[in-house]
DRENDRENKOL-793766 format. One record per residue (C-alpha): residue in one letter; x, z, y. Coordinates in steps of 0.2 Angstrom, whole numbers, padded with zeros to 4 digits, always signed. Each point is the difference from the previous one (the first is absolute). Example, Ala and Ser with C-alpha at 12.3 -4.5 7.8 and 13.67 -1.06 7.14 Angstrom:
// DRENDRENKOL-793766
A+0062+0039-0022S+0006-0003+0017
END
This chain:
// DRENDRENKOL-793766
M-0328-0675-0151T+0018-0003+0007E-0002-0015+0011Y-0012-0011+0011P-0011-0012-0008K+0009-0017-0002D-0012-0010+0009I-0002+0010+0016K+0001-0011+0016F-0004+0002+0017K-0014-0012+0003Y+0005-0006+0019S+0016-0007+0006W+0013+0012+0009R+0002+0001+0019K+0018-0004+0007Y+0004+0018+0003Q-0006+0005-0018Q+0009-0014-0008R+0017+0004+0008V-0002+0019-0004L-0002-0007-0020D+0015-0011+0002E+0012+0012+0005L-0008+0014-0011Q+0015+0003-0011D+0011+0002+0016H-0013+0013+0007L+0000+0009-0016S+0017+0003-0001D-0002+0018+0006Q-0016+0002-0011H-0010-0001+0016L-0011-0012+0008H-0006+0004+0018V-0011-0011+0009I-0007+0001+0017A-0014-0011+0006P-0016+0001+0010P-0017+0003-0007G-0007-0016-0007S+0017-0007-0005G-0004+0002-0018K+0010+0015-0006T-0011+0005-0014V+0001-0016-0011L+0018+0000+0004G+0003+0017-0007L-0010-0005-0015E+0010-0017-0003V+0017+0011+0001A-0007+0013-0013I-0005-0015-0010R+0018-0006+0000L+0008+0015-0003N-0012+0001-0015R+0000+0019-0003P-0013+0013-0001T-0005+0003+0018L-0006+0014+0011I-0008-0006+0016L-0003+0015+0015A-0013-0004+0013P-0004+0011+0015T-0020-0001-0002I-0012-0002-0015A-0007-0016+0009I+0018-0007-0002R+0003+0006-0017N-0016-0009-0006Q+0006-0015+0011W+0017-0002-0009I-0010-0001-0017Q-0013-0012+0006R+0013-0011+0008F+0010+0000-0016C-0015-0004-0011E-0007-0013+0011L+0016-0009+0006F+0011+0002-0015L-0011+0003-0016Q-0015-0010+0007T-0013+0013-0005N-0012+0012+0007L+0004+0012-0014T+0014+0013+0000P+0008+0000-0017N+0003+0017-0008W+0020+0000+0003I-0004+0002+0017S-0003+0019+0005R-0005+0010+0016D+0004+0016-0007I+0018+0007+0002R-0003+0013-0014N-0004-0014-0013P+0012-0014+0006E-0001-0018-0008F+0012-0016+0001M-0006-0002+0019T-0006+0017+0009V-0007-0001+0017V-0004+0016+0009T+0002+0008+0018Y+0015+0010+0006Q-0012+0014+0003G-0006-0002-0020L+0019+0000-0006H+0005+0016+0012A-0017+0010-0007A+0003-0003-0017C+0018+0004+0002N-0006+0017+0006N-0014+0001-0013W-0014+0001+0014S-0017-0006-0007I-0006-0011+0016E-0013-0012+0000E+0009-0015+0006E-0015-0007+0007E+0002+0014+0014I+0015-0010+0008E-0011-0013+0007E-0010+0012+0009E+0000-0001+0019E+0006+0019+0004T+0011+0003-0015E+0016+0007+0004E+0016+0002-0011N-0006+0008-0016G+0000+0019+0003N+0002+0008-0017G+0015+0010+0005K+0020-0004+0000S+0006-0014-0011T+0010+0007-0014N+0001-0017-0011S-0006+0012-0014E-0005-0016-0011L+0013-0012+0006D+0009+0000-0018T-0017-0002-0009I-0004-0016+0012V+0017-0006-0001R+0001+0001-0020G-0018-0011+0000L+0010-0013+0012K+0013+0000-0012S-0010-0003-0016Q-0007-0017+0009N+0020-0003+0005I-0006-0002+0018K+0015-0009+0008T-0008-0008+0015I-0008+0010+0015V-0008-0010+0014V-0004+0012+0015D-0012-0007+0013E+0001+0005+0018A+0012+0014-0004H+0000+0005+0016H-0016+0010-0003L+0009+0013-0010K-0001+0017+0006S+0016+0010-0003E-0008+0010-0016W-0005-0017-0007W+0017-0007+0004R+0009+0014-0010T-0011-0003-0016L+0003-0019+0001I+0019+0002+0004K+0000+0011-0016V-0009-0012-0011K+0010-0013+0006E+0016+0008-0005K-0007+0006-0017L-0005-0019-0004A+0014-0010+0009P-0010-0013+0003V+0000-0018+0010I-0010+0005+0017V-0011-0013+0007G-0002+0007+0018L-0014-0011+0010T-0006+0005+0018A-0008-0007+0016T+0006+0012+0012P+0015+0011-0004P+0002+0014+0008Y+0013-0004+0015D-0008+0014+0011V+0008+0014-0011T+0015+0010+0000V+0015-0007-0007T-0001+0013-0014E-0017-0005-0004W+0006-0018+0000Q+0014+0004-0011R-0011+0007-0012Y-0013-0016+0001V+0016-0010-0006N+0006+0011-0013L-0016-0004-0008N-0002-0019+0004G+0016-0004+0001P+0008-0010+0016V-0011-0014+0007D+0001-0015-0009T-0013-0011+0010E-0009+0001+0017I-0013-0011+0006S-0008+0000+0017V-0018-0004+0005P+0005-0014+0011E+0009-0008-0015L-0015+0002-0010V-0011-0009+0013I+0013-0015+0001E-0002+0000-0020G-0019-0001+0002D-0001+0017-0011L-0008+0010+0015C-0012-0007+0013P+0001+0000+0017H-0007+0017+0007Q-0001+0010+0017D-0003+0019+0003Y-0013+0004+0012V-0006+0015+0009H-0017+0006+0003F-0001+0015+0013T-0013+0012+0002L-0003+0015+0012P-0005+0017-0007T-0018+0006-0001E-0007+0008+0015K+0000+0017-0011E+0018-0004-0006N+0007-0003+0016Q-0008+0016+0008K+0009+0010-0012I+0016-0010+0004I-0003+0004+0017E-0003+0018-0002F+0016+0002-0011R+0010-0009+0014Q-0007+0011+0014N+0001+0016-0012I+0018-0004-0001E+0004-0003+0018K-0007+0016+0003L+0010+0009-0012F+0015-0009+0005Q-0003+0006+0018E-0002+0017-0006I+0015+0002-0011K+0010-0009+0013K-0002+0016+0011D-0001+0014-0013K+0009+0014+0007T+0004+0008-0018I+0009-0015-0006I+0009-0003+0017K+0006+0019-0003A+0004-0002-0018I+0011-0015+0005E+0009+0009+0014Q+0005+0015-0011H+0006-0013-0014P+0019+0001-0001I+0002-0018+0001W-0008+0001+0018Q+0011+0017+0004N+0016-0005-0007P+0001-0018-0004T+0019-0002-0003E-0001+0015-0011Q-0013-0010-0012L+0009-0017+0000D-0001-0002-0018W-0019+0003-0001I-0002-0011+0015Y+0010-0014-0007N-0010+0002-0017N-0016+0001+0009L+0000-0012+0014S-0018-0005+0000Y-0006+0018+0002Y+0014+0004+0012S-0006-0015+0010A-0019+0004-0001C+0003+0018+0008L+0011-0006+0015I-0015-0014+0003F-0013+0013-0002L+0008+0013+0011N+0004-0014+0014A-0018-0005-0001N-0004+0018+0006E+0011-0002+0015K+0014+0012-0008E+0015-0007+0006I+0013-0005-0012P+0017+0010+0002E+0016-0013+0001I+0005+0008-0017H-0013-0009-0010L+0004-0016+0009E+0019+0002-0006V-0006+0004-0019I-0009-0018+0001G+0016-0007+0009D-0010-0009+0014K-0001+0010+0015K-0009-0015+0009F-0013+0000-0014K-0018-0002+0005I-0011+0010-0011P-0014-0009-0008K-0019+0004+0004L-0009+0012-0013D-0012-0011-0011Y-0009+0002-0015K+0016-0005-0011W+0010+0015+0009I-0014+0012-0003E-0001-0003-0017T+0019+0003-0003L-0002+0016+0010L-0015+0007-0009D+0008-0005-0016F+0015+0011+0004Y-0010+0015+0007L-0012+0001-0014Y+0009-0005-0015K+0020-0002+0003E+0005+0015+0008K-0005+0017-0009E+0013+0011+0005Y-0003+0001+0020F-0018-0004+0000K-0005+0013-0010V-0007+0011+0014F-0012-0014+0005E-0008-0001-0018E-0017+0004+0007H+0002-0013+0013Q+0005-0012-0012K-0014+0002-0012T-0014-0002+0014L+0010-0015+0005E+0001-0007-0017N-0019+0002-0002R-0004-0009+0017L+0012-0014-0005R-0010+0000-0016R-0017+0000+0007Y+0005-0015+0011G+0006-0009-0014A+0017-0002+0007I+0008+0008-0016E-0003-0005-0017R+0011+0007-0014R+0013+0008+0011Q+0002-0017+0009I-0002+0000+0019N-0007-0016+0007F-0009-0001+0017S-0002-0020-0001H-0006-0001-0017N-0013+0008-0012N-0006-0005-0017R-0017+0002+0004I+0002-0011+0015T+0009-0014-0011G-0013+0002-0013F-0013-0004+0013L+0009-0015+0004T+0005-0007-0017S-0017+0003-0007S-0010-0003+0015I-0018-0007-0003S+0003-0012+0012K+0010-0008-0013L-0018-0005-0009N-0004-0011+0014G+0017-0008+0000I-0002-0005-0019K-0017-0006+0004N+0005-0010+0014I+0015-0008-0010V-0011-0004-0017D-0012-0009+0012F+0013-0010+0008E+0008-0006-0015Y-0016-0004-0008K-0006-0009+0014Q+0019-0011-0003L+0000-0002-0017R-0018+0003-0006K-0001-0001-0020D+0018-0003-0001L+0004+0018+0006R+0008+0010-0011L+0004+0018+0010V+0006+0014-0008I-0001+0018+0010L+0012+0014-0005S-0004+0019+0003D+0007+0016-0005F-0014+0010-0004I-0016-0004-0011R-0013+0012+0009K-0011+0002-0015E-0011+0011+0010F-0008-0015+0010F-0006-0007-0017I-0016+0008-0002N-0014+0000-0014A-0015-0004+0012P-0011-0015+0004E+0008+0000+0017N+0019+0002+0007N-0003+0005+0019L+0015+0013+0000E+0011+0000+0016L+0015-0009-0005N+0012+0013+0009K+0015-0003-0011I+0011-0016-0004G+0002-0003-0019I-0006-0013-0013I-0018+0004-0001P-0002+0003+0020I+0007-0019+0000F-0011-0006-0013E-0014+0009+0009K+0002-0006+0019L+0003-0018-0008R-0016+0001-0011R-0011+0007+0012E+0004-0014+0012N+0002-0015-0011K-0009-0014+0009D+0009-0014-0007N-0003+0006-0019I+0020+0002-0002R+0002+0004-0018I+0010+0017+0001A+0007+0011-0015V+0009+0016-0003L+0013+0004-0012T+0009+0016-0002G+0005+0011-0015S-0016+0008-0001I-0014-0009+0010I-0003-0020-0004I-0014-0009+0010I-0004-0019-0002P-0012-0010+0009L-0015-0003-0013R+0002-0020+0001A+0019+0003-0007Y-0007+0011-0015A-0002-0015-0012T+0017-0007+0003F+0006+0018-0002E-0008+0001-0018T+0007-0017-0006K+0018+0006+0007A-0001+0016-0009A-0006-0008-0015K+0016-0011-0003Y+0010+0018-0001G-0012+0004-0014I-0010+0012+0011T-0019-0003-0004Q-0006+0017+0005I-0001+0003+0019N-0008+0016+0008S-0006-0006+0017S-0016+0004+0011P-0006-0004+0018V+0008+0009+0014P-0014+0012+0004F-0003-0005+0018D+0002-0018-0001S-0003-0010-0016N+0009-0014+0007Y+0015+0008-0007I+0005+0006-0018L+0010+0016-0004I+0012-0003-0014S+0003+0016-0011Q+0019+0001-0007T+0000+0001-0019K+0015+0001-0012Q-0002-0019-0004L+0000-0005+0017K+0013+0011+0009H+0014-0011-0005N-0007-0015+0007I-0012+0003+0013V+0013-0004+0013H+0004-0016-0007I-0019-0005-0003V-0005+0005+0018T+0015-0010+0008Q-0005-0016-0010I-0018+0001+0007F+0008+0003+0017Q+0011-0015-0002L-0015-0011-0005G-0009+0005+0016E-0013+0011-0008I+0006+0014+0010E+0006-0005+0018V+0004+0017+0008L+0009+0012-0013I+0002+0019+0007G+0013+0010-0011T+0013+0015+0000K+0017-0005+0005S+0005+0010-0017L-0009-0013-0011L+0001-0015+0009G+0015+0003+0013E+0014-0004-0012G+0003-0012-0014W-0018-0006-0001D-0001-0019+0002A-0013-0011+0007P+0007-0015+0007A-0016-0005+0009I+0001+0013+0013N+0000-0007+0017S-0004+0015+0010L+0006+0018-0002I-0005+0015+0010L+0010+0015-0001A-0011+0015+0004S+0014+0011-0008F+0009+0015+0010V+0016-0003-0010G+0016-0004+0011S+0014-0001-0014F+0011-0014-0001V-0003-0003-0018L-0019+0001-0002S-0005-0008+0016N+0011-0016-0004Q-0008+0001-0019M-0018+0000+0006R+0003-0013+0014G+0009-0012-0015R-0019-0002-0007A-0004-0013+0013I+0015-0011+0001R+0001-0008-0018T-0004-0017-0001Q-0013-0007-0011N+0000-0014-0012G-0012-0015+0005N-0001+0007+0017D+0014-0006+0011N-0007+0003+0015K+0000+0018-0002T+0004+0013+0014G-0001+0019+0001N-0007+0011+0014I+0006+0019-0001W-0010+0010+0011H+0006+0018+0006L-0011+0014+0008V+0007+0010+0013C-0010+0012+0011I+0007+0002+0017D+0003+0018+0007P-0005-0004+0018T+0009+0018+0005S+0016-0007-0006P+0010-0013+0011A+0008-0004-0018G-0015-0004-0007G-0001+0016-0011D+0004+0004-0019D-0010-0012-0009F+0008-0015+0011D+0018+0008-0005L-0005-0002-0018L-0003-0018+0003K+0017-0002+0007R+0008+0009-0015R-0008-0013-0011F+0004-0014+0009R+0018+0003-0001S-0001-0006-0019F-0010-0015+0003V+0007-0018+0004G-0012-0011+0008I-0001-0013+0014S+0002+0005+0018F-0014-0002+0013K+0013-0005+0013E+0002-0017+0009E+0013-0005-0013P-0006+0003-0018G+0013+0010-0010I+0000+0011-0014E+0003+0018+0001N-0006+0018-0003G-0005+0014+0010I-0015+0002+0012G+0009-0010+0014R-0006-0017-0008L-0017+0005+0005N+0002-0001+0018L-0010+0015+0004S-0002+0007+0018V+0008+0016+0004N-0018+0006+0006I-0008-0003-0016Y-0005+0018+0001Q-0014-0006+0014K-0017-0005-0006E+0000-0017+0009E+0018-0005-0006A-0004+0005-0019E-0018-0012+0001K+0011-0014+0008K+0012+0000-0014N-0013+0002-0013V-0009-0017+0007E+0018-0008+0000M+0002+0006-0018F-0016-0008-0005S+0007-0016+0008Y+0016+0000-0009A-0009+0004-0017G-0014-0014+0001D+0014-0013+0002R+0007-0001-0017E+0006-0018+0001S+0011+0006+0016L+0007+0015-0011K+0006-0014-0013Q+0008-0009+0012K+0010+0015+0009W+0006+0004-0017K+0006-0017-0003K+0010+0000+0017A+0006+0018-0001L+0008-0004-0018E+0011-0015+0008T+0008+0011+0010G+0010+0011-0014V+0005+0001-0017T+0002+0018-0004L-0008+0017+0006V+0012+0010+0009E-0001+0020+0003E+0008+0003+0016I+0001+0014+0014R-0010-0003+0018I+0007+0009+0015P-0010-0002+0014F+0006-0003+0018P-0001+0018+0008E-0010-0007+0014E-0009-0016-0005E-0006-0004+0017D+0018+0000+0006Y+0007-0010-0012K-0004-0019+0007A+0006+0006+0017V+0016+0008-0008K+0003-0017-0009S-0003-0011+0016M+0011+0010+0011Y+0015+0003-0012L-0001-0011-0015N+0000-0017+0011K+0018-0001+0005T+0002-0012+0012I+0004+0004+0018G-0014-0010+0006N-0013+0011-0008L+0008+0015+0007L+0000-0007+0016A-0017-0005-0001T-0006+0018-0008L+0009+0009+0015G-0003-0012+0013S-0019+0003-0001G+0002+0017+0002L+0011-0002+0015V-0014-0007+0011A-0006+0018+0001F+0015+0002+0012G-0005-0013+0011L+0005-0018+0004E+0016+0006+0011N+0008+0011-0015L-0002-0014-0010Q+0007-0012+0012G+0015+0011+0002L+0003+0000-0019G-0001-0018+0000K+0014-0002+0013V+0010+0011-0012A-0004-0010-0014R+0006-0015+0010N+0018+0009+0001I+0003+0001-0018K+0017-0008-0005S+0005+0008-0014M-0006+0008-0017Q+0005+0017+0008D-0012-0004+0015L-0014-0004-0013Y+0002+0016-0008V-0001+0010+0016F-0016-0010+0006L-0007+0003-0016A+0002+0018+0001V-0007+0002+0016F-0014-0011-0004G-0003+0012-0015A+0001+0016+0010V-0013-0007+0012G-0010-0004-0016M+0001+0017-0005A-0005+0007+0017I-0016-0011+0000F-0005+0001-0019G+0005+0019+0001R-0001+0013-0015L-0010-0015-0009T+0014-0011-0001F+0012+0014-0005K-0012+0006-0014T-0003-0017-0006L+0019-0004+0000R+0005+0016-0009L-0014-0004-0013Y+0006-0017-0003F+0019+0006-0002K-0006+0014-0012Y-0012-0012-0009R+0014-0014+0000D+0010+0013-0009I-0013+0004-0013S-0004-0017-0004K+0018-0006-0001D+0004+0015-0010I-0014-0002-0013Q+0010-0013-0009Q+0015+0011-0002I-0010+0015-0004G-0009-0008-0013D+0018-0006-0006A+0008+0017-0001L-0016+0006-0009L+0001-0015-0013N+0018+0004-0004S-0005+0018-0002L-0015-0002-0011I+0011-0010-0011K+0014+0013+0000V-0015+0013-0006G-0005-0012-0014V-0018-0001+0007I+0003-0019+0003K+0007-0009-0016T-0001-0017+0005D+0016-0010+0002Y+0007+0001+0018S+0001-0018+0003K-0018-0003-0004L-0005+0013+0014K-0004-0004+0019V-0006+0012+0014V-0011-0011+0011T-0005+0005+0018S-0011-0010+0013V-0010+0003+0016D-0018-0006+0003N-0007-0006+0016W-0007+0019+0004G+0018+0007-0002A-0004+0007-0017I+0015+0001-0011F-0002-0005-0019C+0013+0004-0013H+0001-0002-0019L+0010-0003-0014E+0002-0016-0009G+0003-0001-0017G-0001+0014-0014T-0015+0007-0009T-0017+0006+0011F+0005+0019-0005E+0018-0003+0009K-0010-0009+0014S-0011+0014+0001T+0013+0013-0001F+0012-0008+0015I-0016-0002+0012S-0005+0019-0003A+0018+0006+0002L+0002-0012+0016Q-0016+0008+0007E+0007+0018-0002V+0016-0004+0009I-0011-0007+0015V-0014+0011+0003P+0002+0016+0009I+0010+0013-0007D-0011+0013-0012N+0011+0012-0011P+0013-0010-0009R+0016+0008-0008Y+0011-0012+0010V-0002-0008+0017I+0011-0014+0007I+0004+0000+0019R+0002-0016+0007K+0010-0001+0017N-0001-0014+0011K+0000-0004+0019F-0013-0007+0011I+0006-0012+0014L+0018+0007-0002F-0003+0017+0009I-0015+0008-0009K+0003+0009-0016Q-0013-0001-0013K-0002+0008-0017D-0012-0005-0013Y-0004+0011-0016H-0005-0008-0016S-0004+0008-0017V+0011-0003-0015P-0013-0007-0013E-0004+0014-0012I+0006-0010-0016L+0017-0001+0010G+0001+0018+0007R-0003+0010-0016N+0019-0003-0003K+0014+0003+0011N+0010-0014-0006L-0014-0012+0002A-0003+0006+0017E+0018-0002+0005Y+0001-0019-0008F-0017-0004+0011K+0010+0008+0015N+0016-0012-0004Q-0011-0013-0001W-0010+0001+0016E+0018+0002+0009R+0004-0016-0009L-0015-0010+0005V-0010+0010+0014G+0012+0009+0010S+0007+0017+0004C-0010+0015-0006D+0001+0018-0007L-0007+0007-0016I-0008+0017+0001F-0005+0011-0014T-0016+0009+0007R+0000+0015-0012T+0012+0009+0010I-0003+0010+0017D+0009-0013+0009G-0007-0014-0009R-0019+0007+0003K+0006+0001+0018I+0002-0019+0001L-0015-0003-0010L-0012+0010+0012K+0007-0011+0014S-0002-0015-0010R-0017+0005-0003V-0004+0004+0019K+0005-0017+0004S-0011-0007-0014L-0016+0009+0010A+0004-0017+0012A+0007-0010-0013Q+0001-0020+0002F-0007-0003-0016D-0014+0010-0008T-0010-0001-0015E-0005-0018+0005V+0015-0005-0011E-0009-0008-0015H+0001-0009-0016V-0006-0018+0000N-0002-0013-0013K+0001-0019+0006W+0000-0016-0008K+0015-0010+0006
END
């Protein structure tokens, strides 16, 4: 066989973006690559198949999991060949390729290394990267010969962000030897990786040809209106007790170490304390350790000699308070980084290390007083989440009744909770597929139809079994091994057979679509990506995964439209266990925040907008308090029950923009002061100035006011007016005191930053074009800045590819956030109210700082567009001194880690 069958044809009509790609296919393929980025649910699979058919050559399709591999074949047979039977010219075995060969990346990698893995293992919950040893690609040539014998000239790579580095190396070698056309399809390109990793990704897929966003697909009617909701729980009493014990033990340990005489003695004997001027090179290369030593000794009321303040470069420097972060740095220095001088304290070091280990403050030589993997585990897998899941299922069933199509995704199966006994009364003390099933089964008052679908356990309701048999027969499967669930005859356990294994997911999915199953519980590896069941209208993510790619993939299951159901909306539920001992909400909440960076959706704010980030949910800063969490749960259920309102919000929000823009958000440094600053200084009429200062003068009494009034009547010229305003201003300063001065200074400093972000952005853009990272023509690019009602500054790049925009934002963030350890620093000099000099320190982004000429070019652009500056190379003694000074300034920096990336529909 040398070409696809002549009568092959896609049975439906193409969506707009698919048709656009197909119309422009020849242009896209001019570099032998087609690279398409579109969200889950946009129809990338059928597009990839159509492109392969139009190229009309033997094809290799690579998928991230077995479920997706099988789906490619099923979609091809159903939608193009219009049959349920797989023809013999389609192979799942890379060692025996056919005209069309569909395999997993791991299958290809294993075959090229002659590893005999059971491919089905990939599906299992806890399987990590294959552990058969180091990749040698000993059988690569054999595999390539097999592919060449079939004349494979098209390779379709599905979700190629999945490639682990070993797999990627194998695939690149295969690509080089076959010289095929590469069709790259992904929903979530790895924008959060390094430039090197991105380059690797682009080397495989080629530059991006087409990108489409979630809001665009909602407009087109390809994705439905949807919303993310969070259900908060608190740890169980037992879990909470363990967390409190950990916190108390850590605090006790901190107080003991804080006064440890041996460590004090060790630091005081170290040359960096004794003779800092002779240790400058070491100090400037180990700034954080040096700072930690000073802070530690200062906390122990040891006088810091002036020589150290001279080394820092600021004699007025106020030494920060010793906290968990600084003690972690100090202990890392004392236990691991300094071998030579602390040798005499070896016994003490061992004892201390054992104490840290006993208290859970050290894991794999990483010292951490705030976070502990066991505590994180208590939160992410808290049993309280089982009650949360039950509450959500009951709520959604009450709303939708027989129309409910709810999927629950989790990480682990927990087979030990499935027992062969007439009753199952096991205590449900772990989160996982079977415990979730058991929780819902045991408390199923409404007779909801519940099923389980994993790589190794399949359970369906007895009522759905007849439909299961009918659907299986269509795939030629007549022998089904099944038995009643031992502890509940209302459910049937389906045994995997060789005949069933390729079609089981598809059969159960069809039963779910029909409503014979209303709640389907499965592993994220099997159902989390590529799996398609458009009927889903509710999704519960009972998973601990926080990665950009996988979280977005799982969420994508619930946002697809469904033919014949124009009213479909999707509710996506996230479970979070709050740590009541942490003012930030704890590690599980941090995981949620990380997830939300990659989720774009409707904001809960008054004016509905479309953006990413946890901020759009309007959560209280006190969310870690029980009352606040419970109040928010009630509010979430209220929103989730009003699906009609959700549709209206999407409609209204979509009208406010035309494209999804990635930008940087720089918060106003003291949010509560912003509006006061704005009203005092941005309203520039003399009337407003007189009104503001006049109201304060009442404090001086009527006489003073009348006296100034008389002066005001004597104003005869502009000069008199200036004198009058100067006196008035001086009195105002006296009245408002330090607060006025602070606010005024803040305003001037902030005004400089807000004004300069535009110019800094322009200087950066020119430099990134120079380095070749941004290739789009300059005439099509524009740096855009704005300030919102809360004083936050936004900046983004208009024009260019998504990667170029993302690179620009990342580099701009490096310039703005506090100095860390860059190769080059820009020192910006300006004056505050004409007489107080002020210096600001900015990192030169890594992408420009790795080369002196590029750093110089950035400096020249800065001088041309922003203002006077010095460029300092920090890898010299003098440079290190300036770096230290700039980092010291950063301890009280105006903008900290709150600077963030946001995506907004504009």
